[in-house]
N, C-alpha and C positions, 0 to 999 in steps of 0.2 A: 359212838356208843354201841355196845353189843346189843343185838336183838334179844338174845336169850342168855340168862345167867342162872345157873343152878349153884346154890351155896349150901353145903352141909346137908344135902337132902337125905332123909331117912324114911323108909317105908316099912311098916310092921303090920302083920296080920294077927288078929286075936285067935288063939287056939281054943279047943273045946275045954281045956282045963283052966282057962283064964289067963294063961301065959301068952305074952306077945312074942311072935316069931319075927325077928327083923330080917328082911330079905334084901334091903338096900341100906347101905351104911355110909354116911359121910361123903356123898357124891358131889363133886364140884365139876361144873362144865361151863363152857362159854361158846356161844355161836354168834359170829359177827354177821352183819347184814350182807346178803348176796353170796355167802360162802356155804360150803358143804362140810358137814361133820359126819363121818362114818363111825357109828358106835357098834363095835364088834365084840364078840365073846361067845363062849359055849352056851348051849341051851341051858336055861335055868340060872344064868349068871346075873339076871336082873335087868336086861336090856329093855324088854317090852314093858315091864312094870314101870321103869323109869320114864319111858316114852309116854305111857298113858298118864302118868302123873303130871306131865307138862300141860295137858288139857284138862286136868282134874277129872279124868274118866274112870278113876278107881271107885270101887264100892265104898259107901259111906262108913262102913265098919272098919275100913283100913285106916291106920293112923299115919298121916303124912306130916313130916317135920322138915325143918329148914326153910329155905325160901327159894321160890322159882319166879324169877323176874322176867316177864315178857314185855319188852318195850317199856320198861319201868313199872309195869303192873305186877304186883305180887299175887300170883295165881293161887298160892296156898291159902291166902286170907281173903280172896275175892268172894263176893256174894254171888248168888245164882244168876242175877241179872247181868252182871259183868261177864260171867263165864259164857252165858248164851251169846253175848255180843262178840266174844273172842272166837268161839268154836265155829268152824266153817268159814266165817268171814275173814279171820286173821290167822287162825291156826287150823290146818286141815290135815287129815290122815289118809293114808292108803295102807290097807292091810294085805296080808299074804294070801288069803283065800277069797278071791272075788266071788265065786259061786256061793260061798257061805255068807257073804256080806250083802249081795244083791237080793232084792225081794223077787221071788219067782213069779209073783202075781202081777208085777208091773213091768212095762216095757222099759228098755234102756232110756228112751226119751223121757218117760214119766219120772224115772228116778233122778235123772239130772235136773229135771224141772223142779222137783221138790227142793233140791239144794239151792238152785238158782233163786227161787222165790223167797227163800229165807232172807236174802239181802236185797232183792229187787222185787218187792211185792207189787209195785206199780207197773211193772212191765206188762204190756199187752200179750195176749196169747201168741200173736204173730212175732213179736220181739223175742219172746222166750224160745219159740221154735227156731227162729233164725239164728239165735245165739248158740243154741245146742248144736245145730247142724254145722255151724262154723267151727265149734270145738271138735266135733267128730272129724271134720276135714283136717283140722290142724294136727290131730292125733293119727292121721293117715289111716283112718278106718275105711275099708272099702265099702262103697255104696252107702254113704252116711244116712240117706233116707231109709234104707232097709234096716240098718242098725237101729235107727230111731224107733222103728215100729217092732223091733225084735224083743222077745222075752229072753232072759238070761240063758235058758237051756238051748237057745238057737244060736248062741255065740260060742266061739272057741275060747279057751282060757285066756289067750293073749288079747283077744278083742274085749272080753269081759273086764280084764284088768285095765284096759285103756278107757273103758267107760267109767271105771272107778277113778281114774286120773282126771277125767272131765268133771266128775262130781266134786273132786277135791279142789280143782284149780279154777272152776268157773266163776268164783267170786273174788279171785285175785288175792289169795292169802299171802301174808308176809313169810309164813313158815309152813313148809310142807314136811310132815313126818311120814316117812315111808318105812313100814315095818316088814322087812323081808318081802318086798313086793314081787320078787322074781322067783321065789322058792317053789311055787306051784306050776311054773311054766317050763316048757321044753327049752333047749338051748337057743334055738332061733328066736323064739318069743322073748326070752330073756335079753338077748342082744338088742332086739328092736325096742323093748321097753327102756332099757338103759340109754340107748341113743336118744330116745324121745325125752327122757328126763334131763339129759345133758343139754339138749337143744332148747327145751322150755326154760330151764334154769338160766341159760344165757339170754333168752329173749325177755323173760319176765322178771329176772333179777330177784326171785324169792330165795330165801335161805332154805337149805335142805338138811334135815336130820335123817340119815339113812341107817336103818337098823339091819344088821346081818352078821354073817360069820364067814363070808367069802373074801379072802384077801384080794383076789383079782378085781372084784367089783369095787372094793374100797380104793384100790390104786387107780382105777379108771375114773372114779368120781373126783378124785383129787382133793385138794385143800387139806383138811385136818382129819385125824383119826383118834378115837379114844378106845382103849382096850379095857373091858370089864371082866371081872372074875369074882365069883362068889359074893355078889352084891356090892363090890367095891370097884372104884376106878383105879386101875393099876398103872396106866401109862396114857398120856395125852400129848399130842403135838402135831406138827405138820406131817403129812404122809411120808414125804421123803426122809424126814428126820427119824420118825418112829420106826419105819421099815428098814432104813439104811443103817441105823445104829441102835437096835433095840436094847432096852435096859432090863426089862422084867422077864422072868421065865415064861410067862404066858405069851408074851409077844414073840419071844424066840420060838416057842412051840408053834405059833401061828405061821411064822416064816418057814419053819421046817416042814409043816404039813400042807401049807397052802390054804387051809381053812380050819375052822373049829367044828367039831362034830356036833 
């Protein structure tokens, strides 16, 4: 059974004049357990909005239609209690700007601890600390104890993003949604983060929804790819099939340019 199924998903924003502006229209997607789906498209095509809808992280004024089934649970129609049990524990996010997401007043260790205690409130302080340090070691952060006590401004962009990965994965989610996690990093940090995600996906067997516009990254991540344009899904399939024999003009544009602007 697929882990995630989107069926005829629509997203609309109310305008000042009372008219609804539809930004996502009739999106169908499927992500099987343990696989990676790269959702790619131009800026403004609806990728991030669709990703946020999966965890019902959109503002309440936004109208969300269709169905989003996560492990059989219809996220669109779930109550707040069900959503709280899903977010962080079973569905986790990594965003593209770690310095904007991390709290500048808390150390890296404190921020991972906040996430860890959501699912493990009975952990002792010693257990929490040991778990966080093990995650920092697993993510190849140099001197994990120093990182544990460091504030975000004391970390490089790549280190800060790996702290975000620890926050996302420390509770063992089934689905990791990575929204352009490498866009704010230099080439070397991008390579290291991608290698880590591939390594962790293999070890932990979570499903990965990767949001981006880079053809090379989508090919490296493998499995499946979905191309989005102007709020619609225009082509979906295995990476080799979609990039080897593209059918839609937007996919052909991707292959010609190597990335979407």
